[in-house]
KOLVEXDREN-220865 format. One record per residue (C-alpha): residue number from 1; x, z, y; residue in one letter; chain. Coordinates in pm, 1 decimal. Layout:
N
     k         c1         c3         c2   r   c
   NUM          X          Z          Y   a   A
...
This chain:
197
     k         c1         c3         c2   r   c
     1     7181.2    10201.3    11068.0   m   A
     2     7159.8     9838.3    11129.9   k   A
     3     7158.1     9616.2    10811.8   r   A
     4     7416.1     9364.3    10950.7   r   A
     5     7735.2     9514.6    11101.0   l   A
     6     8019.5     9284.0    11236.0   f   A
     7     8359.3     9390.3    11361.1   l   A
     8     8504.3     9191.6    11644.3   s   A
     9     8843.3     9248.1    11825.9   g   A
    10     9191.2     9114.6    11884.8   p   A
    11     9361.5     8901.8    11634.9   i   A
    12     9560.5     9110.3    11363.6   g   A
    13     9440.4     9449.4    11485.1   c   A
    14     9326.8     9544.0    11139.7   g   A
    15     8956.1     9465.5    11130.7   k   A
    16     8959.3     9339.9    10767.8   s   A
    17     9171.4     9639.7    10663.4   t   A
    18     8908.0     9867.5    10807.1   l   A
    19     8652.9     9701.4    10590.7   i   A
    20     8850.3     9695.8    10282.7   r   A
    21     8948.3    10051.0    10309.8   s   A
    22     8584.6    10157.4    10368.4   a   A
    23     8451.3     9967.0    10073.5   l   A
    24     8731.5    10007.9     9818.2   g   A
    25     8610.5     9940.6     9471.1   g   A
    26     8246.8     9906.6     9586.0   l   A
    27     8326.1     9547.8     9694.3   a   A
    28     8313.5     9434.8     9338.0   k   A
    29     7935.1     9428.3     9371.7   s   A
    30     7951.4     9232.2     9700.0   a   A
    31     7860.7     8859.9     9752.3   g   A
    32     8010.3     8655.1    10027.1   g   A
    33     8373.6     8567.1    10101.7   f   A
    34     8689.3     8687.8    10253.1   v   A
    35     8965.1     8489.8    10422.3   t   A
    36     9329.0     8566.8    10372.7   e   A
    37     9658.5     8464.0    10539.1   r   A
    38     9886.9     8254.3    10313.9   a   A
    39    10266.3     8293.0    10357.4   f   A
    40    10557.2     8107.6    10215.2   d   A
    41    10849.2     8261.2    10023.5   k   A
    42    11019.4     8356.0    10360.8   n   A
    43    10715.4     8529.5    10479.8   g   A
    44    10610.6     8267.9    10734.7   l   A
    45    10242.4     8201.9    10788.7   l   A
    46    10146.8     7864.3    10625.5   i   A
    47     9760.7     7882.5    10629.5   g   A
    48     9452.6     8050.4    10538.2   f   A
    49     9267.4     8090.8    10203.5   n   A
    50     8903.5     8166.3    10101.6   l   A
    51     8812.4     8392.2     9825.2   l   A
    52     8499.8     8548.3     9679.1   p   A
    53     8438.1     8888.6     9852.4   a   A
    54     8442.7     9076.8     9519.7   c   A
    55     8815.7     8979.2     9473.2   s   A
    56     8918.0     9248.6     9724.5   i   A
    57     8813.6     9512.7     9479.0   a   A
    58     9063.1     9390.4     9204.6   c   A
    59     9429.3     9423.0     9211.9   l   A
    60     9479.5     9171.7     8931.4   n   A
    61     9226.1     8932.6     9055.4   r   A
    62     9153.3     8601.7     8854.5   q   A
    63     9001.9     8413.4     9159.3   c   A
    64     9148.3     8096.3     9282.6   t   A
    65     9242.1     8108.5     9649.9   a   A
    66     9110.8     7803.1     9828.6   l   A
    67     9324.5     7669.9    10111.9   s   A
    68     9104.5     7568.8    10412.6   f   A
    69     9387.6     7570.3    10673.2   l   A
    70     9739.6     7464.5    10624.6   n   A
    71    10024.2     7465.1    10868.5   f   A
    72    10311.2     7376.6    10638.1   s   A
    73    10334.3     7015.6    10747.8   g   A
    74    10399.0     7111.6    11104.0   g   A
    75    10040.4     7020.2    11211.5   k   A
    76     9721.6     7212.4    11117.1   a   A
    77     9536.7     7045.9    10838.4   q   A
    78     9180.1     7147.1    10765.3   r   A
    79     9010.4     7130.7    10429.4   n   A
    80     8635.8     7114.2    10530.4   n   A
    81     8528.6     7086.2    10165.3   d   A
    82     8613.6     7452.5    10113.4   v   A
    83     8344.5     7536.7    10356.0   f   A
    84     8109.0     7248.7    10271.9   r   A
    85     8107.6     7336.2     9905.1   l   A
    86     8269.7     7667.0     9814.3   d   A
    87     8159.3     7897.7    10103.9   a   A
    88     7802.6     7746.6    10083.1   v   A
    89     7801.8     7836.8     9714.4   r   A
    90     7932.2     8189.8     9796.6   l   A
    91     7664.1     8247.6    10076.3   l   A
    92     7386.0     8113.4     9848.4   t   A
    93     7503.8     8355.2     9562.1   e   A
    94     7526.6     8646.6     9814.9   a   A
    95     7155.2     8631.0     9851.4   m   A
    96     7130.7     8757.8     9492.9   t   A
    97     7371.1     9049.0     9552.9   k   A
    98     7302.9     9400.8     9675.6   p   A
    99     7518.5     9346.9     9982.4   f   A
   100     7767.4     9089.8    10120.6   a   A
   101     8101.4     9070.3    10302.1   i   A
   102     8176.5     8781.6    10532.6   i   A
   103     8533.2     8832.8    10657.7   d   A
   104     8572.8     8640.0    10874.3   e   A
   105     8343.3     8377.5    11034.3   f   A
   106     8309.9     8216.5    11380.3   g   A
   107     8592.8     7968.8    11328.9   g   A
   108     8601.2     7589.6    11284.6   y   A
   109     8371.5     7628.0    10982.7   e   A
   110     8094.2     7641.6    11231.6   l   A
   111     8146.9     7263.1    11284.4   l   A
   112     8068.9     7195.6    10921.2   v   A
   113     7692.4     7136.1    10907.7   p   A
   114     7635.2     7245.7    10549.3   e   A
   115     7819.6     7572.3    10618.0   f   A
   116     7623.5     7641.2    10942.4   s   A
   117     7296.0     7592.3    10759.5   q   A
   118     7395.1     7821.0    10479.2   a   A
   119     7527.6     8087.7    10721.9   l   A
   120     7195.3     8078.4    10914.4   m   A
   121     6987.7     8099.5    10594.0   a   A
   122     7196.6     8393.7    10483.8   f   A
   123     7175.0     8576.2    10818.7   l   A
   124     6791.7     8532.1    10804.8   e   A
   125     6775.9     8698.5    10461.7   s   A
   126     6734.9     9079.5    10415.4   n   A
   127     7072.3     9115.0    10239.7   i   A
   128     7286.9     9384.2    10404.1   p   A
   129     7619.3     9236.7    10524.3   c   A
   130     7945.1     9367.5    10682.0   v   A
   131     8200.4     9141.0    10812.2   g   A
   132     8441.2     9014.6    11091.4   v   A
   133     8322.7     8791.0    11367.6   l   A
   134     8592.1     8609.6    11552.9   k   A
   135     8621.5     8728.9    11913.7   a   A
   136     8579.0     8487.7    12208.7   p   A
   137     8960.6     8507.2    12280.4   a   A
   138     9039.6     8426.0    11920.1   a   A
   139     8802.8     8140.6    11925.3   s   A
   140     8974.8     8000.3    12230.9   e   A
   141     9311.8     8030.6    12061.7   a   A
   142     9185.9     7862.4    11746.6   l   A
   143     9043.7     7572.9    11955.8   r   A
   144     9379.2     7512.0    12112.2   t   A
   145     9596.2     7564.2    11803.5   s   A
   146     9385.5     7350.8    11570.9   v   A
   147     9265.7     7091.3    11839.3   s   A
   148     8898.3     7147.8    11796.1   l   A
   149     8645.4     6973.7    12010.4   p   A
   150     8518.9     7162.4    12318.8   s   A
   151     8169.3     7200.2    12169.4   e   A
   152     8319.4     7435.2    11918.9   y   A
   153     8334.5     7711.6    12183.0   l   A
   154     7956.9     7647.6    12265.7   d   A
   155     7860.4     7682.4    11899.2   i   A
   156     8057.5     8011.2    11868.7   a   A
   157     7912.0     8150.4    12179.0   a   A
   158     7553.9     8071.6    12060.5   k   A
   159     7620.0     8241.4    11727.8   l   A
   160     7745.0     8550.4    11899.9   r   A
   161     7451.5     8548.7    12137.6   a   A
   162     7211.8     8503.6    11839.6   a   A
   163     7373.4     8806.9    11661.4   l   A
   164     7368.8     9017.8    11965.2   k   A
   165     6990.1     8946.2    12009.0   s   A
   166     6921.7     9024.0    11642.7   d   A
   167     6754.5     9363.5    11613.8   p   A
   168     6902.4     9428.0    11278.7   d   A
   169     7269.5     9328.3    11368.3   a   A
   170     7540.1     9512.1    11544.7   e   A
   171     7860.0     9364.0    11676.2   i   A
   172     8110.2     9647.8    11701.0   l   A
   173     8404.4     9584.1    11928.8   e   A
   174     8702.0     9748.6    11774.3   t   A
   175     9081.8     9799.2    11846.5   s   A
   176     9136.0     9810.6    11463.9   g   A
   177     9307.8    10039.1    11224.2   r   A
   178     9299.6    10362.3    11427.8   g   A
   179     8955.5    10319.0    11568.4   d   A
   180     8770.7    10623.9    11461.3   r   A
   181     8432.2    10513.2    11577.0   n   A
   182     8461.0    10188.4    11378.6   a   A
   183     8577.3    10397.4    11070.3   q   A
   184     8271.1    10630.4    11101.2   a   A
   185     8041.9    10339.5    11156.7   t   A
   186     8167.3    10152.4    10851.7   l   A
   187     8127.9    10482.4    10641.0   r   A
   188     7776.9    10516.1    10751.7   a   A
   189     7686.3    10156.1    10680.8   w   A
   190     7858.1    10174.8    10339.9   m   A
   191     7661.0    10500.5    10248.7   e   A
   192     7328.0    10326.1    10345.2   e   A
   193     7379.7     9983.6    10206.1   y   A
   194     7690.4     9953.7     9975.7   a   A
   195     7655.0    10261.2     9753.2   n   A
   196     7507.7    10071.0     9467.8   v   A
   197     7688.1    10238.2     9177.8   e   A
């Protein structure tokens, strides 16, 4: 079983749900981060937040959700400091944990130099990691919706290529929640690397 396992697939197909279901309470020992959609009181998507990975194991979490992308003003507003400071801290701390979750990465944060450096340092460590890697189609959609420079797609493609060539990493293309192969692969990864209790 490869040490680094990243799910990739269509937007909203349930990749994060697969990881959360597989790990359950074991996530309390994880380093890294997760991203979550933020909704207004009417259920409309207004942005995305970043949280420590261990927060997914707690129903009554005490973690502060950090907004890094906000659509509520009609135009996408990015808060690069969340990735420059908070995500870098979480990736650095993840190198002291038994395993990490990075859910998800491959978005505009790749344009933040401090984050990119911390991500590369983490990926070069021996810490087992499971996560979600943004699919190429999702990267293209993000570039359009958030008005990212064209070099973003080049950076995202280079990251994907580097992970594909890493002998200790696997990018598992998945259709999401009902994907039995992805479920079995996640269970095997969890049993080998995340069963730390």
